[in-house]
C-alpha positions in Angstrom: 126.8 147.9 117.0 128.3 148.1 120.9 131.2 146.0 121.4 130.9 142.7 123.1 132.5 144.2 126.1 129.8 146.8 126.6 127.4 144.5 126.1 128.4 142.1 128.8 128.7 145.2 131.0 125.3 146.1 130.3 124.0 142.7 131.1 125.6 142.6 134.5 124.2 145.7 135.6 120.9 144.9 134.5 121.2 141.5 136.3 121.9 142.8 139.4 119.0 145.3 139.5 116.7 142.3 138.3 118.2 139.8 140.9 117.4 142.7 143.4 113.8 143.1 142.0 113.5 139.4 142.1 114.4 139.2 145.9 111.5 141.7 146.2 109.0 139.9 144.3 109.5 136.7 146.0 109.0 138.8 149.4 105.9 140.6 148.3 104.2 137.5 146.6 104.1 134.8 149.1 102.0 133.0 147.1 104.3 132.9 143.8 106.4 129.9 143.3 110.1 130.8 143.1 110.4 128.5 140.0 107.7 130.8 138.3 109.5 133.9 139.1 112.9 132.4 137.9 111.5 131.7 134.4 110.3 135.2 134.3 113.6 136.7 135.6 115.2 134.7 132.7 113.1 136.1 130.2 113.6 139.7 131.2 117.2 139.1 131.3 117.2 137.4 127.8 115.3 140.3 126.4 117.0 143.5 128.1 120.5 141.9 127.8 120.1 141.7 124.0 119.0 145.4 123.4 121.1 147.7 121.3 120.2 151.2 120.2 118.4 151.3 117.0 120.3 154.4 115.8 123.9 152.6 116.1 122.3 149.2 114.2 121.1 151.6 111.5 124.6 152.7 110.9 125.8 149.1 111.0 126.5 146.4 108.4 124.9 143.7 110.1 121.3 144.1 109.2 119.6 143.3 105.8 117.7 146.4 104.0 114.4 145.4 105.0 115.1 145.3 108.8 116.5 148.5 108.4 113.6 150.0 107.0 111.5 148.5 109.7 113.7 149.6 112.3 113.9 153.3 110.9 110.0 153.0 111.0 110.1 152.1 114.8 112.0 155.3 115.4 109.9 157.5 113.2 106.5 155.9 115.1 108.4 156.7 118.6 109.0 160.5 117.7 105.2 160.9 116.3 104.2 159.3 119.8 106.2 161.4 121.8 105.6 164.6 119.9 102.0 164.5 118.6 100.2 162.4 121.1 102.3 163.6 124.1 103.2 159.8 125.3 106.1 159.4 127.5 109.5 160.7 126.2 112.4 157.8 127.0 114.1 155.5 125.1 111.5 152.6 125.4 111.2 151.6 121.6 114.4 153.4 120.3 116.1 150.0 121.1 116.2 146.5 119.4 116.3 143.1 120.8 116.7 140.0 118.7 115.0 137.4 120.7 115.7 134.7 117.9 112.2 133.0 118.8 109.0 132.8 116.9 106.9 134.0 119.9 107.7 136.0 122.7 105.8 134.0 125.2 102.5 132.9 126.4 99.6 133.7 128.9 97.4 131.5 130.5 93.9 132.7 131.1 91.7 130.8 133.6 87.7 131.2 134.9 85.8 129.0 136.7 83.4 126.5 134.9 80.4 128.7 135.8 81.8 131.8 136.0 83.0 134.6 133.6 85.0 136.3 136.4 88.5 135.7 135.5 91.1 134.2 137.9 93.8 136.8 139.0 97.5 136.8 139.7 98.8 139.3 142.0 102.4 141.0 141.7 104.2 144.1 142.8 103.9 147.3 140.4 101.3 145.6 138.2 98.8 144.5 140.6 96.2 141.8 140.1 96.2 141.0 136.4 93.9 138.3 134.9 96.6 136.5 133.1 100.0 134.3 134.2 102.7 134.8 131.9 105.3 132.3 130.4 108.3 132.8 128.1 108.3 129.2 127.5 105.0 127.4 125.7 106.2 124.1 127.6 105.8 125.8 130.8 102.6 127.5 130.0 101.1 124.2 128.8 101.7 122.6 132.0 100.5 125.3 134.1 97.6 125.1 132.2 96.9 121.4 132.6 97.2 121.8 136.4 94.4 124.4 136.5 92.3 122.2 134.4 92.7 119.5 137.1 91.4 122.2 139.5 88.2 122.5 137.7 89.1 125.5 135.5 88.5 126.4 132.2 91.6 127.6 130.4 92.9 129.1 127.3 96.5 129.9 126.1 97.4 132.7 124.0 100.7 133.9 122.6 101.4 137.8 123.7 103.7 139.5 121.3 105.0 142.6 123.4 107.2 142.8 126.6 106.4 145.8 128.7 108.1 147.1 132.0 105.8 150.1 132.1 108.7 151.8 131.6 111.0 151.0 134.6 113.3 149.7 132.0 113.9 151.0 128.6 111.8 148.8 126.8 112.8 147.4 123.6 110.9 146.5 120.1 111.5 142.7 119.5 112.3 141.0 116.4 109.0 139.3 116.7 107.3 142.6 116.3 109.0 143.3 112.8 106.9 140.8 111.0 104.0 143.4 111.7 102.7 145.6 108.9 103.1 149.5 109.7 99.7 149.8 111.1 100.2 147.0 113.4 103.6 148.0 114.3 102.5 151.7 115.2 99.5 150.3 116.9 101.9 148.2 119.3 104.2 151.0 119.9 101.6 153.4 120.9 99.6 151.1 123.0 102.9 150.1 125.1 103.6 153.7 125.5 100.1 154.4 126.4 100.4 152.0 129.2 103.6 154.2 130.5 101.2 157.2 130.3 98.3 155.6 132.4 98.2 152.1 134.3 95.8 151.6 136.7 97.5 148.9 139.1 94.9 145.6 139.7 92.5 146.7 137.1 93.7 145.0 133.5 90.3 145.9 131.9 90.5 149.8 132.7 94.2 149.8 132.0 93.6 147.8 128.5 90.7 149.8 127.3 92.6 152.7 127.8 95.6 151.5 125.9 93.4 150.2 122.7 91.6 153.4 122.6 94.9 155.7 122.3 96.5 152.8 120.1 93.7 153.3 117.4 93.1 157.1 117.3 97.0 157.3 117.8 97.0 155.1 114.5 94.8 157.0 112.6 96.2 160.4 113.6 99.5 159.0 112.3 98.3 158.2 109.0 96.4 161.3 108.7 99.3 163.2 109.0 101.3 161.2 106.5 98.5 161.3 103.9 97.7 158.0 104.0 93.9 157.8 103.1 94.0 154.2 101.9 95.7 152.9 105.1 93.2 154.6 107.4 90.5 152.8 105.3 92.4 149.6 105.6 92.6 150.1 109.6 89.0 151.1 110.0 88.1 148.1 107.9 90.4 145.7 110.0 88.9 147.3 113.5 85.2 146.8 112.3 85.9 143.2 111.3 87.4 142.6 114.7 84.8 144.6 116.5 82.1 142.4 114.8 83.6 139.1 116.2 84.2 141.2 119.8 80.5 142.3 119.6 79.2 138.7 119.3 81.8 137.6 122.2 80.5 140.0 124.5 77.1 139.4 123.6 77.8 135.6 124.7 79.8 136.7 127.5 76.5 138.4 129.1 74.2 135.6 128.4 76.5 132.9 130.1 76.9 135.7 133.1 72.8 135.5 133.2 73.1 131.8 133.1 75.6 131.5 135.7 73.8 133.7 138.0 70.6 132.2 137.5 70.7 129.7 140.4 69.9 126.8 138.2 71.1 123.4 138.9 74.7 122.5 137.3 73.2 120.3 134.5 71.0 122.7 133.3 73.7 125.5 133.3 75.9 123.2 131.9 73.3 122.6 128.9 72.9 126.1 128.2 76.7 126.7 128.3 77.5 124.3 125.7 74.4 125.9 123.7 75.6 129.5 123.7 79.2 128.2 122.9 78.2 125.8 120.2 76.6 128.8 118.6 79.6 131.3 118.9 81.7 128.5 117.2 79.3 128.6 114.3 79.3 131.9 113.9 83.2 132.2 114.3 83.6 128.8 111.9 86.2 127.5 114.0 85.7 124.0 113.7 86.3 121.6 116.3 87.9 124.2 118.8 86.2 124.2 121.9 85.5 127.6 123.4 85.2 128.3 127.3 84.7 131.0 129.4 88.7 131.7 129.5 88.6 132.2 125.9 86.4 135.3 126.4 88.7 136.9 129.3 91.0 139.0 126.7 88.2 140.0 124.5 86.6 141.5 127.6 89.6 142.8 128.9 91.1 144.5 126.0 87.8 145.6 124.6 84.7 146.1 126.8 85.4 149.6 127.7 87.0 150.9 124.6 83.8 152.5 124.1 83.6 154.3 127.1 87.0 155.6 126.7 86.4 156.9 123.2 83.5 159.0 124.5 85.8 160.7 126.8 88.6 161.4 123.8 85.8 162.8 121.9 84.3 164.9 124.4 88.0 166.2 124.6 87.6 167.3 121.0 90.4 164.3 120.2 92.9 166.0 122.1 95.3 163.4 123.3 96.9 165.5 126.3 93.6 166.8 127.7 92.4 163.3 127.4 95.3 161.9 129.4 94.5 164.4 132.2 91.1 163.5 132.5 92.1 159.7 132.9 94.4 160.5 135.3 92.2 162.6 137.5 
């Protein structure tokens, strides 16, 4: 374990860098409130200031055996992603942060009442994205309420990973260690894929690429380990998810047609309720009311996966060649 003095020095240096970054963010993002950026800074500092090298943690006596096994697995997955997939080789996901929280944070998604086009928020580096993230749930709820008062459909969803796209050395978080090996491998590969390629201002393109690399990468990892049973497990898991995704994307297309029809709002509302009622019955979600905003993460993460997969297939499953095609 690093001594406390070293940790304090690291936090101070990180703080200086991020305070400078915050100043630039405030200047560049005139539409962003300082209070929002301040909470983002606080969350960033909490995560980055609690990082420790996994290699040193594995040599210490301060962790239980289960945690050590998970952290060793993290290093193995990172090593695989770099050597076998050709993903960026840096210290990201060779560090660990115990954030001592149940969830990393919460994203707020918003869309107009009669549109499936998401509201976006724009920031330096990341560009315009389809979510507004908070590290505290009560702040996310408060912001969601504000958006509802503006007449928008709103959805709040927890996020599990925290990434700076490699600007800082991103850590694996204590919340991630609850994942099984398939989910953990997928998360690390997904986030490193963002460091390989990220299209600023286009969340759908960036996430479609990362999900494709995630799934193909996990299968390649399991194949090399000779874990055919887990390959089947991952395939079943993704197929079940894709069935729901397909239904939701179909509903989104139908809603888009309704909203573009030019009908009066009362008739559009009737069609909207009917489509979401059918979707809620299919998903068996009881009294929970879906709306346009719930479709945003599904479309963002999954709508372009078949297209990216076709590109990877055309490269013969060669990840490095695929990355070159995407970057061009």
